[in-house]
Structures are given as C-alpha cells and as structure tokens.
C-alpha positions in Angstrom: 113.3 188.1 16.4 113.9 184.8 14.7 110.8 183.2 13.0 109.3 180.3 14.9 107.1 177.6 13.4 103.5 178.3 14.2 102.2 174.9 15.3 98.5 176.0 15.1 98.8 176.3 11.3 100.6 173.0 10.9 98.3 171.1 13.2 95.2 172.6 11.6 96.3 171.6 8.1 97.4 168.2 9.2 94.2 167.5 11.2 92.0 168.6 8.3 93.8 166.5 5.8 93.8 163.4 8.1 90.0 163.7 8.6 89.4 164.1 4.8 91.6 161.2 3.8 90.3 159.0 6.7 86.7 159.5 5.3 87.9 158.6 1.8 89.7 155.4 2.9 86.7 154.3 5.0 84.5 154.9 2.0 86.4 152.6 -0.4 89.9 154.0 -1.2 91.8 156.8 -2.9 91.8 155.6 -6.5 88.4 157.0 -7.4 89.3 160.4 -5.9 92.3 161.0 -8.2 91.6 162.4 -11.7 94.2 164.4 -13.6 91.8 166.4 -15.9 89.8 167.5 -12.9 93.0 168.7 -11.2 94.1 170.6 -14.3 90.8 172.4 -14.5 90.8 173.5 -10.9 94.5 174.2 -10.3 95.2 175.6 -13.8 92.0 177.7 -13.9 92.7 179.2 -10.5 96.3 180.1 -11.4 95.2 181.5 -14.7 92.5 183.7 -13.1 95.0 184.9 -10.5 97.5 185.9 -13.2 94.7 187.7 -15.1 93.5 189.6 -12.1 96.8 190.6 -10.5 100.1 191.9 -11.8 102.8 189.2 -12.0 105.0 191.2 -9.5 102.2 191.0 -6.9 101.7 187.3 -7.4 105.4 186.6 -7.0 105.5 188.7 -3.9 102.6 186.7 -2.4 104.5 183.5 -3.0 107.3 184.9 -0.8 104.8 186.2 1.8 102.9 182.8 2.1 105.5 181.2 4.5 104.6 183.9 7.1 101.4 182.0 7.7 103.5 179.2 9.1 105.6 181.3 11.4 104.9 183.3 14.6 107.8 185.8 14.4 106.3 188.5 16.5 107.0 189.7 20.0 104.5 189.4 22.8 103.0 192.9 23.6 104.4 192.7 27.2 107.9 191.9 25.9 107.8 195.0 23.7 106.5 197.1 26.6 109.3 195.9 28.9 111.9 196.8 26.3 110.4 200.3 25.9 110.2 200.9 29.7 113.8 199.8 30.0 114.9 202.2 27.1 112.9 205.0 28.8 114.9 204.4 32.1 118.2 204.3 30.2 117.4 207.5 28.3 116.8 209.3 31.6 120.2 208.2 32.8 122.3 208.5 29.6 120.2 210.7 27.3 118.9 209.7 23.9 122.4 209.1 22.5 123.2 206.8 25.4 120.6 204.2 24.3 122.1 203.8 20.8 124.4 201.0 22.0 121.3 199.1 23.4 119.7 199.1 20.0 122.4 197.3 18.1 121.1 193.8 18.9 117.4 194.7 18.5 115.7 192.7 15.7 112.5 194.8 15.5 113.2 197.2 12.6 110.2 199.4 13.3 111.5 200.0 16.8 115.0 200.8 15.5 113.6 203.2 12.9 111.7 205.1 15.6 114.6 205.4 18.0 116.9 206.3 15.1 114.8 209.3 14.2 114.6 210.3 17.9 118.3 210.1 18.3 118.8 212.1 15.2 116.7 214.9 16.8 113.6 214.6 14.6 110.6 216.5 16.1 108.1 214.2 18.0 105.3 215.1 15.7 107.4 214.1 12.7 108.5 210.9 14.3 104.9 209.9 15.0 103.8 210.9 11.5 106.6 208.9 9.9 105.9 205.8 12.0 102.2 205.9 11.2 103.0 206.2 7.5 105.2 203.1 7.8 102.3 201.3 9.5 99.9 202.2 6.7 102.4 201.1 4.0 102.8 197.8 5.9 99.1 197.2 6.1 98.6 198.0 2.4 101.4 195.5 1.4 99.8 192.8 3.5 96.3 193.6 2.2 97.5 193.0 -1.3 98.8 189.6 -0.4 95.7 188.7 1.5 93.5 189.7 -1.5 95.3 187.2 -3.7 94.6 184.3 -1.4 91.0 185.5 -0.9 90.5 185.6 -4.7 92.0 182.2 -5.1 89.6 180.9 -2.5 86.7 182.3 -4.6 87.9 181.0 -7.9 88.8 177.5 -6.9 85.2 176.4 -6.2 84.1 178.3 -9.3 86.4 176.3 -11.5 85.3 173.2 -9.6 81.8 173.9 -10.8 83.0 174.6 -14.3 84.7 171.2 -14.3 81.5 169.6 -13.1 79.5 171.1 -15.9 82.1 169.9 -18.4 81.8 166.4 -16.9 78.0 166.5 -17.0 78.0 167.5 -20.7 80.3 164.6 -21.5 78.1 162.3 -19.4 74.9 163.4 -21.2 76.5 163.0 -24.6 77.1 159.3 -23.7 73.6 158.4 -22.4 73.4 155.6 -24.9 75.8 153.7 -22.6 74.2 153.4 -19.2 77.2 151.6 -17.7 79.4 154.7 -18.2 77.0 157.2 -16.5 78.0 156.3 -12.9 81.8 156.6 -13.4 81.5 159.8 -15.5 79.2 161.4 -12.9 81.8 160.6 -10.2 84.5 162.3 -12.3 82.3 165.3 -12.9 81.8 165.8 -9.2 85.5 165.5 -8.4 86.3 169.0 -9.7 83.8 170.5 -7.2 85.5 168.4 -4.5 89.0 169.6 -5.4 87.8 173.3 -5.6 86.1 173.1 -2.2 89.1 171.5 -0.5 91.6 173.9 -2.0 89.5 176.9 -1.0 88.6 175.9 2.5 91.7 174.0 3.5 94.3 176.3 2.0 93.5 179.6 0.3 90.9 181.1 2.7 92.6 180.0 5.9 95.9 181.4 4.6 94.2 184.7 3.9 92.6 184.7 7.4 96.0 183.9 9.0 97.8 186.7 7.2 95.0 189.1 8.2 95.5 188.1 11.9 99.2 188.5 11.6 98.8 192.0 10.2 96.5 192.9 13.1 99.1 191.6 15.6 102.0 193.5 13.9 99.8 196.7 13.7 99.1 196.5 17.5 102.9 195.9 18.2 103.8 198.9 16.1 101.1 201.0 17.8 102.7 200.1 21.2 106.2 201.0 19.9 104.9 204.4 18.5 103.3 205.3 21.8 106.4 204.3 23.7 108.7 206.3 21.5 106.5 209.4 21.6 106.3 209.0 25.4 110.0 208.7 25.8 110.6 211.7 23.5 108.1 213.8 25.4 109.9 213.1 28.7 107.6 210.6 30.3 108.9 208.7 33.4 109.3 204.9 33.2 106.3 204.5 35.6 104.1 206.8 33.6 105.1 205.2 30.3 104.3 201.7 31.7 100.8 202.9 32.6 100.3 204.4 29.2 101.5 201.2 27.4 99.3 199.0 29.6 96.3 200.6 27.9 96.9 198.2 25.0 96.4 195.1 27.3 93.2 193.4 28.2 91.7 194.9 31.4 92.4 191.8 33.4 96.2 192.0 32.6 96.7 195.7 33.4 97.6 195.0 37.0 100.6 192.8 36.0 104.0 194.3 36.8 106.3 194.7 33.9 109.9 193.6 34.3 112.0 195.9 32.1 114.7 194.1 30.3 117.8 195.2 28.3 117.1 195.9 24.7 120.0 193.6 23.8 117.8 190.6 24.5 115.3 191.5 21.9 
C-alpha cells in the first residue's frame, strides 16, 4: 500500500505552532524570542545525550523511521479481512497454489510471507510461530525508535533548565549593572522555553504517534495471522469471516464484508 500523508500529524503541528507564534506576536514580536546560545545549549545538548545513550546505528535508523509519523500507510482492518475472505474462497476453488497469482500485486509483505509459507507446505503451527516471531521483531524495532524520541523529549527540557541556570549565573555575576538584569533574565528563560516546545511539540508527540502506528500494525498482522491459520485449517469463507470479525468493535460485527480480489491490495 502506498504511503499517504497523515493530515492529523500535519494539522496538529501546524495548529500548535500557529498558536505559539500568535501569542508571541501579540506579546511584542519575535526578536526577543530568538537567541543562538540558548538554541545551541538545548539542540546541541539533546543531540549529544542521544548519541551518548544510543548506538549511532540506532540513531540513524530512527531518522529514517521518523517520516512514518507523517504517513498513514496501513490498511483498514475491514479491507484486510475482505482480502483474506476472498483468498479463502479462491483457495477452496483452486487450492493453495491457485491463489499464488492473486498475491503478485499484494503490497502487504507480512501477508505475502504467510501465504508463501502456506503454499510451500509449511505446517500450520510453524506458519503461526514464524508470523508471531516476525511480529515480535517488528515491535522490538519500533520500540527502539520510540525510545529515542521519548528520551529526547526528556532531555530537551533538562537542557533547557541547564541553560537557564547558566543564564542566571551570568545575570548574578552582573548585578552591579541593574539595567542588564532584565534582558539577561529573559535570555536565561529562553532555554527552558525552547526545551519545553521541542519536547511537547515534536519529540513526545512523535513517540506517541509511532507507538500508535505500531499498535495498528500489530492488530493488522494479528488479523492476517488468524486468517492464514484459518485458511490453512480448512475454514469456510463464512466461518473465517466470523472469526476475523472478532477483531472489530462490537457495534461493527454485524457489517457484511465484501470480499475483493487480492490484486487490488
């Protein structure tokens, strides 16, 4: 399935930034909120702590994973169920080998892996065990990426506070000049502002979004696993449909699935 832009993420970031910048402009302008040393402390410190805490390969991998938070490249559960019921009906007519042609245009690699093992004659128990192992590996990979963003969301405010303390020390060392206290105090507080914005507008929401996407992908893979096991055990399309509907909310279980060719996946 081709990745689609997730409007919720884009709208959320845009709305948050608009509100923040609107409050800044209404309070007097942007100039006072821009300070390079404060940015260096927060951004540089957060990056440095991330590199200390995580291997470089994991950090690079997270950079590649981050765009997933801006995409919604997952199938709806009902779409997956419809494909599985269709493949079940086809396997009854043509046998397992007969559905191989239907899988050529399927984009879901997890589904293709499961059917590939089934077509190769792997025992149902082994198919299920392999698919569940793949799910656990996927969850672990995503968990690592999520941890990086969660850690950055913790360190950004911490370095903001460090920057504030540095600014306060500099301010107190210049107490003999009362006119400089106000501007220096404002600069000291900017690092805390930067850290809070970065953590709560970027890092922690990204971690939460990746966690939710992992949950969605796990549910989708659970549906596929149950479908493949059901097909391999000889379940009828009607019986398989009822089994798969167990994954839906109770209010949607009465909906009738419309099985579709796998080639439309």
